ZADO-1210 file (C-alpha; in nm, 4 decimals, padded with zeros to 6 digits):
<atoms>
<atom x="00.0000" y="00.0000" z="00.0000" code="MET" pos="1"/>
<atom x="00.1343" y="00.3437" z="-00.0854" code="PRO" pos="2"/>
<atom x="00.2056" y="00.6015" z="00.1810" code="ARG" pos="3"/>
<atom x="00.1920" y="00.9775" z="00.1912" code="ILE" pos="4"/>
<atom x="00.4619" y="01.1308" z="00.4087" code="VAL" pos="5"/>
<atom x="00.4010" y="01.4674" z="00.5755" code="VAL" pos="6"/>
<atom x="00.6883" y="01.6583" z="00.7384" code="ASP" pos="7"/>
<atom x="00.6115" y="01.9413" z="00.9803" code="VAL" pos="8"/>
<atom x="00.8694" y="02.1789" z="01.1300" code="MET" pos="9"/>
<atom x="00.8503" y="02.4627" z="01.3805" code="PRO" pos="10"/>
<atom x="00.8410" y="02.8045" z="01.2152" code="LYS" pos="11"/>
<atom x="01.1877" y="02.9659" z="01.2107" code="PRO" pos="12"/>
<atom x="01.0923" y="03.2293" z="01.4687" code="GLU" pos="13"/>
<atom x="00.9670" y="02.9680" z="01.7179" code="ILE" pos="14"/>
<atom x="01.2102" y="02.8469" z="01.9834" code="LEU" pos="15"/>
<atom x="01.2916" y="02.4760" z="01.9625" code="ASP" pos="16"/>
<atom x="01.4001" y="02.3525" z="02.3087" code="PRO" pos="17"/>
<atom x="01.4286" y="01.9911" z="02.1926" code="GLN" pos="18"/>
<atom x="01.6541" y="02.0947" z="01.9059" code="GLY" pos="19"/>
<atom x="01.8702" y="02.2969" z="02.1468" code="LYS" pos="20"/>
<atom x="01.9019" y="01.9971" z="02.3799" code="ALA" pos="21"/>
<atom x="02.0026" y="01.7738" z="02.0902" code="ILE" pos="22"/>
<atom x="02.2628" y="02.0169" z="01.9545" code="VAL" pos="23"/>
<atom x="02.4067" y="02.0460" z="02.3068" code="GLY" pos="24"/>
<atom x="02.4357" y="01.6677" z="02.3425" code="ALA" pos="25"/>
<atom x="02.5919" y="01.5994" z="02.0025" code="LEU" pos="26"/>
<atom x="02.9482" y="01.7183" z="02.0896" code="PRO" pos="27"/>
<atom x="02.9446" y="01.5144" z="02.4106" code="ARG" pos="28"/>
<atom x="02.8779" y="01.2086" z="02.1946" code="LEU" pos="29"/>
<atom x="03.1585" y="01.2902" z="01.9508" code="GLY" pos="30"/>
<atom x="02.9495" y="01.4616" z="01.6822" code="PHE" pos="31"/>
<atom x="03.1076" y="01.8048" z="01.6520" code="ASP" pos="32"/>
<atom x="03.0240" y="01.8995" z="01.2924" code="ALA" pos="33"/>
<atom x="02.6733" y="02.0302" z="01.3671" code="PHE" pos="34"/>
<atom x="02.5950" y="02.3837" z="01.4821" code="SER" pos="35"/>
<atom x="02.2149" y="02.3753" z="01.4860" code="SER" pos="36"/>
<atom x="01.9280" y="02.1277" z="01.5140" code="VAL" pos="37"/>
<atom x="01.5551" y="02.1790" z="01.4570" code="ARG" pos="38"/>
<atom x="01.3271" y="01.8930" z="01.5536" code="GLN" pos="39"/>
<atom x="01.0060" y="01.8361" z="01.3625" code="GLY" pos="40"/>
<atom x="00.7380" y="01.5752" z="01.3123" code="LYS" pos="41"/>
<atom x="00.6840" y="01.3124" z="01.0434" code="ARG" pos="42"/>
<atom x="00.3485" y="01.1536" z="00.9649" code="PHE" pos="43"/>
<atom x="00.2942" y="00.8523" z="00.7388" code="GLU" pos="44"/>
<atom x="-00.0554" y="00.8188" z="00.5945" code="LEU" pos="45"/>
<atom x="-00.1253" y="00.4772" z="00.4407" code="THR" pos="46"/>
<atom x="-00.3629" y="00.4726" z="00.1453" code="VAL" pos="47"/>
<atom x="-00.5751" y="00.1783" z="00.0364" code="ASP" pos="48"/>
<atom x="-00.5434" y="00.1735" z="-00.3414" code="GLY" pos="49"/>
<atom x="-00.3921" y="00.4317" z="-00.5719" code="GLU" pos="50"/>
<atom x="-00.2954" y="00.7813" z="-00.4580" code="VAL" pos="51"/>
<atom x="-00.4935" y="01.0164" z="-00.6777" code="THR" pos="52"/>
<atom x="-00.4607" y="01.3943" z="-00.7018" code="ASP" pos="53"/>
<atom x="-00.7755" y="01.4203" z="-00.4869" code="GLN" pos="54"/>
<atom x="-00.6282" y="01.2000" z="-00.2124" code="ILE" pos="55"/>
<atom x="-00.3015" y="01.3963" z="-00.2188" code="LEU" pos="56"/>
<atom x="-00.5015" y="01.7197" z="-00.1887" code="ALA" pos="57"/>
<atom x="-00.6852" y="01.5722" z="00.1110" code="GLN" pos="58"/>
<atom x="-00.3508" y="01.4852" z="00.2700" code="ALA" pos="59"/>
<atom x="-00.2289" y="01.8439" z="00.2196" code="ARG" pos="60"/>
<atom x="-00.5472" y="01.9806" z="00.3755" code="THR" pos="61"/>
<atom x="-00.5180" y="01.7398" z="00.6703" code="ALA" pos="62"/>
<atom x="-00.1533" y="01.8416" z="00.7130" code="ALA" pos="63"/>
<atom x="-00.2406" y="02.2106" z="00.7244" code="GLU" pos="64"/>
<atom x="-00.5469" y="02.1792" z="00.9506" code="THR" pos="65"/>
<atom x="-00.4933" y="01.8759" z="01.1744" code="LEU" pos="66"/>
<atom x="-00.1371" y="01.7438" z="01.1636" code="LEU" pos="67"/>
<atom x="00.0265" y="02.0819" z="01.2185" code="SER" pos="68"/>
<atom x="-00.0422" y="02.3839" z="01.4340" code="ASN" pos="69"/>
<atom x="-00.0373" y="02.6624" z="01.1729" code="PRO" pos="70"/>
<atom x="00.0386" y="02.9256" z="01.4371" code="VAL" pos="71"/>
<atom x="00.3789" y="02.7768" z="01.5227" code="ILE" pos="72"/>
<atom x="00.4510" y="02.5133" z="01.2543" code="GLU" pos="73"/>
<atom x="00.4969" y="02.4907" z="00.8780" code="ASP" pos="74"/>
<atom x="00.4124" y="02.1924" z="00.6612" code="VAL" pos="75"/>
<atom x="00.7380" y="02.1560" z="00.4695" code="VAL" pos="76"/>
<atom x="00.6725" y="01.8417" z="00.2678" code="ASN" pos="77"/>
<atom x="00.3817" y="01.6255" z="00.1500" code="VAL" pos="78"/>
<atom x="00.4883" y="01.3465" z="-00.0844" code="GLU" pos="79"/>
<atom x="00.3931" y="00.9998" z="-00.1983" code="VAL" pos="80"/>
<atom x="00.6401" y="00.7280" z="-00.1031" code="VAL" pos="81"/>
<atom x="00.6554" y="00.4197" z="-00.3213" code="ALA" pos="82"/>
<atom x="00.5520" y="00.0884" z="-00.1746" code="GLU" pos="83"/>
<atom x="00.8282" y="-00.1050" z="-00.0061" code="ALA" pos="84"/>
</atoms>
């Protein structure tokens, strides 16, 4: 069954305490090449049957109205992922 993947990230002006905690821990674990981390959310919507333009539009609408908080988050990606 195909999946639609939705990625949501905090808006740039919103503080990201989880990202700050991660970027602070990385050097202690030997990962010193990274200067910033932003943590977001990923949703995988499984579709029974073919993903049509209408279903993809529904996924975009769901992403903007239910899966994200439009006040503090941006939907950065909505894409169909091929079956595994």
